[in-house]
Residue frames as a rotation matrix with the C-alpha (Angstrom) as fourth column:
MET 1
0.646 0.586 0.488 94.24
-0.757 0.412 0.507 144.03
0.096 -0.697 0.710 60.62
ALA 2
-0.488 -0.872 0.030 96.41
-0.845 0.464 -0.265 141.43
0.217 -0.154 -0.964 62.34
THR 3
0.691 0.632 -0.351 95.64
-0.522 0.772 0.363 137.72
0.501 -0.068 0.863 62.60
ILE 4
-0.296 -0.727 0.620 97.17
-0.950 0.289 -0.115 135.42
-0.095 -0.623 -0.776 65.23
ALA 5
0.561 0.429 -0.708 97.35
-0.527 0.845 0.094 131.74
0.639 0.320 0.700 64.67
SER 6
-0.079 -0.592 0.802 98.40
-0.946 0.299 0.127 129.19
-0.315 -0.748 -0.584 67.29
ILE 7
0.304 0.030 -0.952 99.44
-0.533 0.834 -0.144 125.69
0.790 0.551 0.269 66.41
GLU 8
0.438 -0.115 0.891 99.51
-0.842 0.293 0.452 122.93
-0.313 -0.949 0.031 69.00
HIS 9
-0.032 -0.520 -0.854 102.05
-0.699 0.622 -0.352 120.21
0.714 0.585 -0.383 68.57
LYS 10
0.767 0.266 0.585 101.44
-0.613 0.576 0.542 116.96
-0.192 -0.773 0.604 70.25
SER 11
-0.301 -0.926 -0.230 104.57
-0.934 0.335 -0.127 114.82
0.195 0.177 -0.965 70.82
ALA 12
0.755 0.498 -0.427 104.20
-0.450 0.867 0.216 111.10
0.478 0.029 0.878 70.44
GLY 13
-0.088 -0.935 -0.344 107.52
-0.136 0.354 -0.925 110.62
0.987 -0.035 -0.158 72.31
PHE 14
-0.548 -0.291 -0.784 108.57
0.680 0.392 -0.620 110.26
0.488 -0.873 -0.017 75.96
SER 15
0.153 0.588 0.795 106.26
-0.265 -0.750 0.606 111.76
0.952 -0.303 0.041 78.59
ALA 16
-0.865 -0.494 -0.090 107.31
-0.021 0.214 -0.977 111.90
0.501 -0.843 -0.196 82.24
ALA 17
-0.470 0.764 0.442 103.75
-0.875 -0.338 -0.346 112.72
-0.114 -0.549 0.828 83.26
GLY 18
0.355 0.606 -0.712 102.55
-0.726 0.659 0.199 109.47
0.590 0.446 0.674 81.66
LEU 19
-0.169 -0.575 -0.800 105.08
0.070 0.803 -0.592 107.52
0.983 -0.157 -0.096 83.63
LEU 20
-0.952 -0.215 0.216 104.29
-0.144 -0.307 -0.941 109.26
0.269 -0.927 0.262 86.96
SER 21
-0.256 0.941 0.219 100.55
-0.839 -0.329 0.433 109.01
0.480 -0.073 0.874 86.79
PRO 22
0.340 0.376 -0.862 100.37
0.100 0.897 0.431 105.38
0.935 -0.233 0.267 88.13
LEU 23
-0.540 -0.601 -0.589 102.58
0.668 0.119 -0.734 106.37
0.511 -0.790 0.337 91.03
ARG 24
-0.864 0.304 0.400 100.40
-0.424 -0.870 -0.253 109.34
0.271 -0.389 0.881 91.79
ALA 25
0.135 0.960 -0.245 97.29
-0.580 0.277 0.766 107.15
0.803 0.039 0.595 91.74
ILE 26
0.070 -0.187 -0.980 98.94
0.587 0.802 -0.111 104.66
0.806 -0.568 0.166 94.15
GLY 27
-0.884 -0.456 -0.107 99.86
0.347 -0.484 -0.804 107.55
0.315 -0.747 0.585 96.46
ARG 28
-0.511 0.790 0.339 96.32
-0.726 -0.608 0.321 108.94
0.459 -0.082 0.884 96.41
PHE 29
0.314 0.631 -0.709 95.00
-0.169 0.772 0.612 105.51
0.934 -0.072 0.349 97.20
MET 30
-0.301 -0.567 -0.767 97.41
0.708 0.406 -0.578 105.07
0.639 -0.717 0.279 100.14
VAL 31
-0.965 -0.022 0.263 96.40
-0.123 -0.843 -0.524 108.45
0.233 -0.538 0.810 101.59
MET 32
-0.125 0.991 0.048 92.71
-0.739 -0.125 0.662 107.63
0.662 0.047 0.748 101.21
MET 33
0.261 0.124 -0.957 93.26
0.331 0.920 0.209 104.25
0.907 -0.371 0.199 103.04
ALA 34
-0.693 -0.590 -0.415 95.16
0.581 -0.115 -0.806 106.05
0.428 -0.799 0.422 105.86
GLU 35
-0.829 0.388 0.404 92.49
-0.463 -0.880 -0.105 108.69
0.314 -0.274 0.909 106.24
ALA 36
0.122 0.951 -0.285 89.78
-0.577 0.302 0.759 106.05
0.807 0.071 0.586 106.52
SER 37
-0.452 -0.351 -0.820 91.39
0.354 0.774 -0.526 104.28
0.819 -0.528 -0.226 109.44
PRO 38
0.589 0.756 -0.285 89.65
0.560 -0.127 0.819 104.46
0.583 -0.642 -0.498 112.79
GLN 39
-0.003 -0.679 -0.734 92.80
0.926 -0.279 0.254 105.91
-0.377 -0.679 0.630 114.39
MET 40
-0.864 -0.316 0.392 92.88
0.463 -0.803 0.375 108.85
0.196 0.505 0.840 111.92
ARG 41
0.004 0.930 0.367 89.16
0.320 -0.349 0.881 109.47
0.947 0.114 -0.299 112.51
ALA 42
0.600 0.187 -0.778 89.75
0.790 0.009 0.612 109.51
0.122 -0.982 -0.142 116.26
LEU 43
-0.409 -0.845 -0.345 92.68
0.840 -0.496 0.218 111.88
-0.356 -0.201 0.913 115.83
ASN 44
-0.664 0.275 0.695 90.56
0.344 -0.713 0.611 114.21
0.664 0.645 0.379 113.67
ARG 45
0.483 0.871 -0.094 87.88
0.448 -0.153 0.881 114.27
0.753 -0.467 -0.464 116.36
LEU 46
0.309 -0.461 -0.832 90.56
0.914 -0.099 0.394 114.96
-0.264 -0.882 0.391 118.99
SER 47
-0.723 -0.665 0.185 91.94
0.690 -0.688 0.224 117.89
-0.022 0.290 0.957 116.95
GLN 48
-0.188 0.743 0.642 88.46
0.324 -0.570 0.755 119.46
0.927 0.350 -0.134 116.95
LEU 49
0.722 0.447 -0.528 88.39
0.628 -0.106 0.771 119.64
0.289 -0.888 -0.357 120.73
SER 50
0.447 -0.529 0.721 90.09
-0.378 -0.842 -0.384 122.56
0.810 -0.101 -0.577 122.52
ASP 51
-0.574 -0.712 -0.404 92.58
0.138 0.402 -0.905 122.08
0.807 -0.575 -0.132 125.32
GLU 52
-0.681 0.433 0.591 89.95
-0.730 -0.467 -0.499 123.55
0.060 -0.771 0.634 127.66
ASP 53
0.421 0.862 -0.284 87.40
-0.833 0.491 0.255 120.94
0.359 0.129 0.924 126.62
LEU 54
0.181 -0.420 -0.889 89.95
0.068 0.907 -0.415 118.19
0.981 0.015 0.193 127.30
ALA 55
-0.828 -0.521 0.206 90.87
-0.128 -0.181 -0.975 119.69
0.546 -0.834 0.083 130.71
VAL 56
-0.160 0.861 0.483 87.15
-0.981 -0.195 0.022 119.70
0.113 -0.470 0.875 131.72
ARG 57
0.745 0.443 -0.499 87.12
-0.453 0.885 0.108 115.95
0.489 0.145 0.860 130.98
GLY 58
0.618 -0.607 0.500 90.40
-0.471 0.224 0.853 115.48
-0.630 -0.762 -0.147 132.95
LEU 59
0.702 -0.334 0.629 92.29
0.622 0.717 -0.314 114.57
-0.346 0.612 0.711 129.75
THR 60
0.080 -0.701 -0.708 95.41
-0.276 -0.698 0.660 115.85
-0.958 0.143 -0.250 128.04
ARG 61
0.704 0.172 -0.689 96.02
-0.694 -0.039 -0.719 116.03
-0.150 0.984 0.092 124.32
GLU 62
-0.307 -0.899 -0.313 99.27
-0.901 0.380 -0.209 114.02
0.307 0.218 -0.927 124.64
GLY 63
-0.630 0.143 0.763 97.54
-0.449 0.735 -0.508 111.37
-0.633 -0.663 -0.399 126.77
GLU 64
0.439 0.890 0.120 94.75
-0.329 0.284 -0.901 110.99
-0.836 0.356 0.417 124.24
VAL 65
0.395 -0.397 -0.828 97.21
-0.891 0.055 -0.451 110.74
0.225 0.916 -0.331 121.30
ARG 66
-0.678 -0.725 0.118 98.99
-0.729 0.645 -0.228 107.97
0.089 -0.240 -0.967 123.19
ARG 67
-0.312 0.659 0.684 95.70
-0.260 0.634 -0.729 106.18
-0.914 -0.405 -0.026 123.97
ILE 68
0.658 0.631 -0.411 94.55
-0.538 0.011 -0.843 106.40
-0.527 0.775 0.347 120.33
LEU 69
0.417 -0.557 -0.718 97.79
-0.771 0.202 -0.604 105.36
0.482 0.806 -0.344 118.75
GLY 70
0.994 -0.035 -0.103 98.79
0.084 0.848 0.524 102.89
0.069 -0.529 0.846 121.49
GLY 71
0.415 -0.908 -0.054 102.46
0.383 0.121 0.916 101.98
-0.825 -0.401 0.398 121.52
ALA 72
0.228 -0.340 0.912 102.94
0.972 0.018 -0.235 103.39
0.063 0.940 0.335 117.99
SER 73
0.873 0.211 0.440 103.10
0.253 -0.967 -0.039 106.98
0.417 0.145 -0.897 119.20
VAL 74
-0.074 -0.930 -0.360 106.32
0.997 -0.064 -0.040 108.78
0.014 -0.362 0.932 119.71
LEU 75
0.887 0.434 0.160 106.03
0.427 -0.901 0.078 112.34
0.178 -0.001 -0.984 120.98
């Protein structure tokens, strides 16, 4: 009969993951803030409409993106 033993070694030294975790948290927070903006919500609603739906309303996707983003949009 064979027995297998595994031993886990924990290092008390340098950990890149430990140094990067605050940066990841900041990145997640920034994405969360961007997704909560009114512009992003409007763009999400726009993306759910088909081109045909927009055409029925007399709108274009590019025109709506320009309207939502104002002067900040560059297509």
